[in-house]
C-alpha positions in Angstrom: 27.1 -1.1 -23.7 28.3 -2.1 -20.1 31.6 -0.3 -19.0 34.1 -1.9 -17.0 36.8 -0.5 -14.7 40.0 -1.8 -13.4 39.8 -3.5 -9.9 42.4 -4.8 -7.5 44.3 -7.9 -8.9 43.7 -6.9 -12.3 40.2 -8.1 -12.8 37.8 -6.0 -14.4 34.9 -4.7 -12.1 31.3 -5.0 -13.5 29.2 -1.8 -13.5 25.8 -2.1 -12.4 23.0 -0.8 -14.8 19.6 0.6 -13.9 17.8 1.1 -17.1 14.8 2.9 -15.6 17.2 5.5 -13.9 19.2 6.0 -17.2 16.0 6.5 -19.2 14.5 8.9 -16.7 17.6 11.2 -16.8 17.5 11.2 -20.6 13.8 12.6 -20.4 15.1 16.0 -19.4 12.4 16.9 -16.9 12.7 17.7 -13.1 12.6 14.7 -10.7 11.5 14.7 -7.1 12.3 12.4 -4.3 11.9 12.2 -0.4 9.0 10.9 1.7 6.3 13.2 0.4 5.2 16.1 -1.9 3.5 19.0 -0.4 1.2 19.9 -3.3 0.9 18.1 -6.5 -1.0 20.9 -8.1 2.0 23.3 -7.8 4.9 21.0 -8.4 7.3 22.6 -11.0 7.3 21.0 -14.4 9.5 21.3 -17.4 9.3 20.8 -21.0 8.7 17.2 -21.9 9.5 16.6 -25.6 8.4 12.9 -25.5 5.0 13.8 -24.1 4.5 17.0 -26.1 3.6 18.7 -22.7 5.3 19.7 -19.4 6.0 17.3 -16.8 8.1 16.0 -13.6 9.0 12.6 -12.4 8.2 11.8 -8.7 10.2 9.0 -7.3 9.6 9.0 -3.6 11.5 6.7 -1.3 8.5 4.5 -0.4 8.2 3.0 -3.9 11.3 1.0 -3.4 11.9 1.1 -7.2 8.8 -1.0 -7.8 6.6 1.8 -9.3 6.8 5.6 -10.0 4.9 8.7 -10.5 4.8 11.7 -12.8 2.9 14.8 -13.1 2.1 16.1 -16.5 0.6 19.4 -17.8 -1.3 19.6 -21.1 -1.3 23.0 -22.7 -4.5 25.1 -22.9 -6.5 23.8 -25.8 -3.5 21.5 -26.6 -2.9 17.6 -27.1 -0.1 15.4 -26.0 1.6 13.2 -28.4 -0.1 9.7 -29.0 1.8 6.9 -27.3 1.6 3.1 -26.3 3.7 1.2 -23.8 4.2 -2.1 -22.1 3.5 -1.0 -18.7 0.5 -0.3 -16.5 -0.6 3.3 -16.1 -3.3 4.9 -13.6 -4.2 8.5 -14.3 -5.8 10.8 -11.6 -6.8 14.3 -12.8 -5.5 17.1 -10.7 -6.8 20.1 -12.5 -8.8 21.0 -15.7 -10.9 19.2 -18.1 -10.3 17.3 -21.2 -10.7 14.0 -23.1 -8.6 10.7 -23.9 -8.8 8.5 -26.9 -7.8 4.9 -26.7 -7.3 2.3 -29.4 -5.8 -0.9 -30.7 -7.6 -0.9 -34.0 -7.7 2.7 -35.6 -11.1 2.0 -36.7 -12.5 1.4 -33.3 -11.3 4.3 -31.3 -12.9 4.9 -27.8 -13.0 8.5 -26.4 -14.1 9.6 -23.0 -14.2 13.0 -21.3 -12.6 13.5 -17.8 -12.4 16.4 -15.4 -10.5 17.3 -12.0 -11.3 14.4 -9.8 -11.5 11.7 -12.4 -9.6 8.3 -12.2 -9.0 5.8 -15.0 -6.3 3.5 -16.3 -4.8 2.9 -19.8 -5.2 -0.6 -21.0 -1.9 -2.2 -21.4 0.0 -1.4 -24.6 -3.1 0.4 -26.1 -2.5 3.6 -28.2 -3.8 6.7 -26.3 -3.8 10.4 -26.5 -4.8 13.0 -24.1 -6.7 16.3 -25.1 -7.1 19.5 -23.1 -10.8 20.6 -23.6 -10.3 24.0 -22.1 -8.7 26.8 -24.4 -7.9 29.2 -21.6 -6.1 27.1 -19.0 -3.9 24.2 -18.7 -4.9 20.7 -17.5 -2.6 18.6 -15.1 -2.8 14.9 -14.2 -0.8 12.6 -11.9 0.0 9.0 -13.1 1.3 6.1 -11.4 3.0 3.3 -13.4 5.0 0.2 -13.0 7.6 1.3 -15.6 10.5 0.9 -13.2 9.9 -2.8 -12.8 9.2 -3.4 -16.6 12.2 -1.3 -17.9 14.7 -2.9 -15.6 13.3 -6.3 -16.4 13.7 -5.9 -20.1 16.3 -3.1 -20.2 15.2 -2.2 -23.7 13.0 1.1 -24.2 12.2 0.0 -27.7 10.4 -3.1 -26.7 8.7 -1.2 -23.9 7.5 1.7 -26.2 7.3 0.2 -29.7 6.2 -3.4 -29.4 2.8 -4.0 -31.2 1.4 -6.9 -29.2 -2.6 -6.5 -28.5 -3.9 -7.4 -25.1 -7.4 -7.9 -26.5 -8.3 -10.0 -23.4 -7.9 -6.7 -21.5 -9.4 -4.2 -23.9 -11.3 -5.0 -27.2 -12.4 -1.6 -28.3 -15.7 -2.0 -26.4 -17.6 1.4 -26.7 -18.6 1.4 -23.0 -15.2 0.4 -21.8 -14.9 3.7 -20.0 -18.5 4.5 -19.3 -20.0 1.5 -17.9 -20.9 1.4 -14.1 -18.6 -1.4 -13.3 -19.3 -4.3 -10.8 -19.2 -4.2 -7.1 -18.1 -7.1 -5.3 -18.0 -8.1 -1.6 -15.4 -6.3 0.7 -16.0 -2.9 -1.2 -14.3 -3.9 -4.5 -15.6 -2.0 -7.6 -14.2 -3.3 -10.9 -14.3 -0.5 -13.4 -12.3 1.4 -15.8 -13.3 5.0 -14.9 -14.3 7.0 -12.0 -15.9 10.1 -12.7 -15.1 11.9 -9.4 -13.0 10.4 -6.6 -14.3 13.2 -4.2 -18.0 12.1 -4.5 -18.1 8.5 -5.1 -20.1 6.7 -2.4 -17.9 4.8 0.1 -18.6 1.8 2.5 -18.1 1.1 6.1 -14.7 -0.4 7.1 -15.1 -1.3 10.7 -11.8 -3.3 10.9 -9.6 -0.1 10.1 -11.3 1.7 13.0 -12.2 5.4 13.7 -15.5 5.1 11.8 -13.8 5.0 8.4 -15.3 4.3 5.0 -13.5 2.8 1.9 -14.0 1.5 -1.7 -11.3 -0.5 -3.7 -11.0 -0.3 -7.4 -9.8 -3.0 -9.9 -9.0 -1.0 -13.1 -8.5 -2.0 -16.7 -7.6 -5.6 -15.7 -4.2 -4.3 -14.2 -2.0 -5.9 -11.5 -1.9 -2.5 -9.8 -5.1 -1.1 -8.1 -6.5 1.8 -6.1 -8.5 2.6 -3.1 -10.1 5.4 -1.5 -10.6 5.9 2.2 -12.3 8.5 4.2 -12.3 9.2 8.1 -14.1 11.7 10.3 -12.9 14.7 12.1 -10.9 14.3 15.3 -10.1 10.6 14.5 -7.4 8.6 13.2 -6.9 5.1 11.5 -5.2 2.1 12.8 -1.5 1.6 12.1 -0.7 -1.0 9.4 2.0 -1.9 6.9 2.4 -3.4 3.7 4.9 -3.5 0.6 6.2 -0.5 -1.3 4.6 1.8 -3.8 1.2 3.0 -2.2 1.0 6.5 -3.5 -1.4 8.2 -1.1 -2.9 11.3 -2.4 -4.9 13.7 0.0 -8.2 14.7 -1.6 -9.6 16.6 1.2 -8.8 17.5 4.8 -5.8 18.6 6.9 -3.7 16.2 9.0 -0.5 14.1 9.2 0.9 10.6 8.9 3.4 8.9 11.2 5.8 6.4 9.5 8.2 4.0 11.2 10.1 0.8 10.7 9.4 -1.5 13.4 11.5 -0.6 16.6 12.8 2.6 15.2 11.7 6.4 15.5 8.6 7.8 13.8 8.9 10.3 10.9 5.9 12.9 10.8 4.6 14.1 7.6 1.9 16.9 7.6 -0.5 17.0 4.7 -3.4 18.9 3.1 -5.4 18.7 -0.1 -3.0 17.9 -3.0 -0.2 16.4 -0.9 1.1 13.0 -1.5 3.0 10.5 0.7 4.3 7.1 0.0 4.9 4.9 3.0 8.4 2.8 2.7 8.4 -0.9 2.4 7.1 -2.7 5.5 7.0 0.6 7.5 4.1 1.1 10.0 2.1 4.1 9.1 -0.9 5.7 10.5 -3.1 8.7 9.1 -4.5 11.4 11.5 -7.4 13.9 10.6 -6.5 17.0 12.9 -8.6 19.4 10.8 -12.1 20.5 10.6 -13.6 18.4 7.8 -13.5 14.6 7.1 -10.1 13.6 5.6 -10.3 11.6 2.3 -7.5 10.1 0.4 -6.8 8.1 -2.9 -4.0 5.5 -2.9 -2.6 4.1 -6.1 -0.8 1.1 -5.4 0.1 -2.5 -5.9 -2.3 -5.1 -4.4 -4.9 -6.2 -7.0 -7.8 -8.0 -5.3 -8.3 -10.1 -8.5 -5.0 -10.9 -9.8 -2.6 -12.8 -7.5 0.8 -11.7 -8.3 2.3 -13.8 -5.3 4.4 -12.7 -2.6 4.2 -9.6 -0.5 1.6 -7.8 -2.6 -0.8 -10.7 -2.5 -0.3 -11.0 1.3 -1.0 -7.4 1.8 -4.4 -7.8 0.1 -5.4 -10.6 2.5 -4.1 -9.2 5.7 -4.5 -5.5 5.4 -6.9 -5.2 8.4 -5.9 -8.4 10.4 -4.2 -7.8 13.8 -0.4 -8.3 13.9 -1.2 -10.7 16.9 -3.0 -13.0 14.4 -0.5 -12.9 11.8 -1.8 -9.8 10.0 -0.4 -6.3 9.2 -2.3 -4.0 11.4 -1.8 -2.8 15.1 -5.0 -2.5 17.0 -5.6 0.7 19.1 -5.2 -1.2 22.4 -1.7 -2.4 21.3 -0.2 0.9 19.8 2.4 3.0 21.7 0.7 5.4 24.0 2.8 8.3 22.7 1.0 8.0 19.4 -2.4 9.2 20.9 -0.6 11.9 22.9 1.0 13.3 19.6 -2.5 13.2 18.0 -4.2 15.2 21.1 -1.4 17.7 21.0 -1.9 18.4 17.4 -5.6 18.8 17.8 -5.0 21.4 20.8 -2.8 23.4 18.4 -5.6 23.3 15.8 -8.4 24.1 18.4 -10.0 20.8 17.5 -11.4 17.9 19.8 -10.5 14.4 19.9 -13.4 11.9 19.1 -11.7 8.7 20.0 -12.7 8.3 23.6 -14.8 5.1 22.9 -11.9 3.6 21.1 -8.7 4.7 23.1 -8.2 4.0 26.8 -7.2 7.3 28.4 -8.4 9.6 25.5 -9.4 13.1 26.9 -11.7 13.7 24.2 -15.6 13.1 23.5 -17.5 10.0 22.2 
């Protein structure tokens, strides 16, 4: 029920309702905010009665309320409660090994195994249950969902979690749904429902983003949310770019930092390492820098499907991600960036005893080819 308070003139003042916020508070688990998380593997979790395990919500500023993340822990040798829901969910396994069973029809259940580094998506509104396959240690995963949009749109948890509609155009109980190799399309797009290990999957050259980087994009379970992996060499950084909210960037390997800034304003610096996560705010430029001693690889769980056109900013992001701002795109070319950006990078490298390898790309670089 929406409450009202007295306002000047005797008229009632309507109180705003955020169904997602109210739902989250009732879950009774920790919730974290800010620009970034230092290490998803060690974030403190609390007992989560609805899930049957432990967990914590992560609502970073950069989501803009369009999506969210949570960390969930499965007890050693245990299982989580079965569930189904009317929102999309992508799952990245942080630690441990286990299995998941998915079904619409109880007589056609599909099960698959996962380990640390696996990535998959739950088909929309399908029943599913997670199992920890190790009896001597917990398993932990990160999920990114679009629950905030869905719950605030319908503002009815019973509909979101209890409706029985079957999306058989997305998942029909196929035995190989989580085991097929998928299909690769031009521009490095892999349509699949399961990635065994995001740390070892082959990547493809992405010249437009610069610095000798490589990339692969994922279309998962016919979702409107998507994912990608990028990697860039030691002593380099990628070109600055911007896009809409909700790109959860999880560091898979390497050490470095990111700069984030709204156009015309001061930069924010976020240091990261394996296990960190950062979410750039809506339309903020951001740039990722490898100041460590090994290639830096990250996984981004985000909006921006290459197949499903949702219109507006997210579809524009998918088309213009690596097009120069001078040509109407979303990317700043090296020659057009603020000179202090490269200086920040070189200073950081000196502190780490590393060498810049951007000489062929940046005018004035003091490093090597």
